N, C-alpha and C positions, 0 to 999 in steps of 0.2 A: 235827344242828341246821342249819337252812337259814340261809345268810348273807343279809343284806339287800343292796341295791344298793350302799350306801356301803361296806360291808365288802368286797364284790367289787371295787369300784374301787380300794380300798387294796391288795388282793392284786395287782392289775395294776401299780400304782405300784411295789410292792416288786420286781417282776420286772426293771425296767430302771433301774439306778442311774445310767447315763451313756451318752451316744452320742458317738462320735468324729466330728469334722468330716472327712469323707473325699471330698466332692465339691468340684470346683474351679470357681469362677466367674471373672469377668474379672480381679478383683484381690483375691479373697477365697476362703476355704474355707467350706463349709457342710455341714449334714447334709441329705441328700436326703429327699424325701417317702417314697420306697420304703424307705429305711433305718428311718425312724420306724415306718411300718406293719409292716415285717418284724419289728422288735423287739417289737412289742406284740401282733401278731395271735394267736399261739398262746395267750398268757395270756388275751386277751379271749375266745377260743373256749372255753378251759378253764373260765372263769368264767360263760360263757353270756351275755356282754354284747354288744349290738348297738348301733351308732352310726348315727343317722339325721340327715344334714344337711338343713336346710330354708332356702331363700333367701326372705327376707321382702320385701326391696326391693333393687333394683339401679339404680345411676346410672352413666352413662358421660359423661365430659367429654373434649373433644378440645382438645389444645394444639398449635398450629402455630408452628414456629420457622423463620425465614428466615435463611439465611447464604449466603455465596459459596463456590463450589468453587474449586479451584486455578487455574481459567481465568478467574475473575471472574464467572462466571454465577451469577445468583441462583437458589437452590434452596430449596424449602420442604419440611419434613418434619413429619409429624404424629405425635403420641403420644396413644394412647387410654388414659385412666385410668378403670378400672372399680372401683366401690366396691359391696360387698355387705353388707347387714345380714342377719344369719343367726341361726339357732338350731341347736344341736346337741342331739339328744335321745338319752340313754342309755336303753336298754330291757333289763331283765333277762328273758331268754327263759324262765326257769323260773317266775318269779312275776308277770310283766307289769308290775312296778314300773318307773317311769320318772322321769327327771330331765331337765329342759330348761334349757339354758344359752345365753344370748345371746352373739353373737360378731360381730365386724366383720372384713372382709377387703378387700384391694385387689389389683389386678393391672394391670400396665402392658404395653401392646403397641403395636407400630408399625403393624401391619396392621389392627387393630381386631377381628378375628374370634376372637382367642384370649384376650381380656381376662377374660371370665367364667371360662374354664377355669383360667387362671393364678390368679385370685382364689380359686377353689374349692380348688386345690391348696395355695395359701398358707394358707388357712383351716384345712384339715384338718391339715396338718403342725403349724402353730403352736398350734392348739387342743389337739392331743394332747401336744405338748411341754409346754405350760403346765398342762393338766389333770393330768398325771402328774408334774409338777415334774422333768422330765428335763433335767439340764444337758448342754450340748453342747460345752463347752470349759472347760479349766482356767482360762483367763483371761477368764471371763465378767465382766460389769461388777461383780457383787457380790464375786467373788474379787479382782478388781483393787482395788476400794475397800478390802477387808480388808487387802491387802498394803500399801497406802499408810498406813492407820490404824495398822498394827502394825509399821511399819518405822522405823528410826532414820534421820534425814536424813544425807546424806553432804555435809558442808560443805567448802568450798574452804579451802585453807591460807591463812595470813596472807600468805605470799609471793605467792600467786596473787591475793589481794585487792588487795595493793599494786600488782601489775602491772596489774590492771584499772583501778585508780584512776589510774595513770599514763596509760593509754590514754584514759580519760574526760577527764582534765584537759587 
């Protein structure tokens, strides 16, 4: 029996239950684009699914900020903010059945020339993470909210409360 495109997408989703944040940013860890693609590629190939990204619209805005350097000289720096309106189309290579899904992406660049590339990389990575419901951290927002809702608050003692009231009074 031949699977339809939805059944094949579910088979891909079953293959990747979790991805560890292993790349390091300035002040955070993240899952890299290559890790997402690497985790999914074999299963996508096995199912005969091909993904086609299509940019429908692109907008770039420039934001300039002026500040002084350590010598008091006025310096201007520009940031290029690129927004893409996109579609991703899944195609089943066996049956030619397809599904098209709209998506939005953005990229920020200081030189201006890499904004579209950054937005495309962002789009591909997050589209795949969301398409296949792949969690990337045990402390994702949903997990954190569940911890709060299912925990017992740790109240301060009466002595601590009295001490605080003394400071406040």
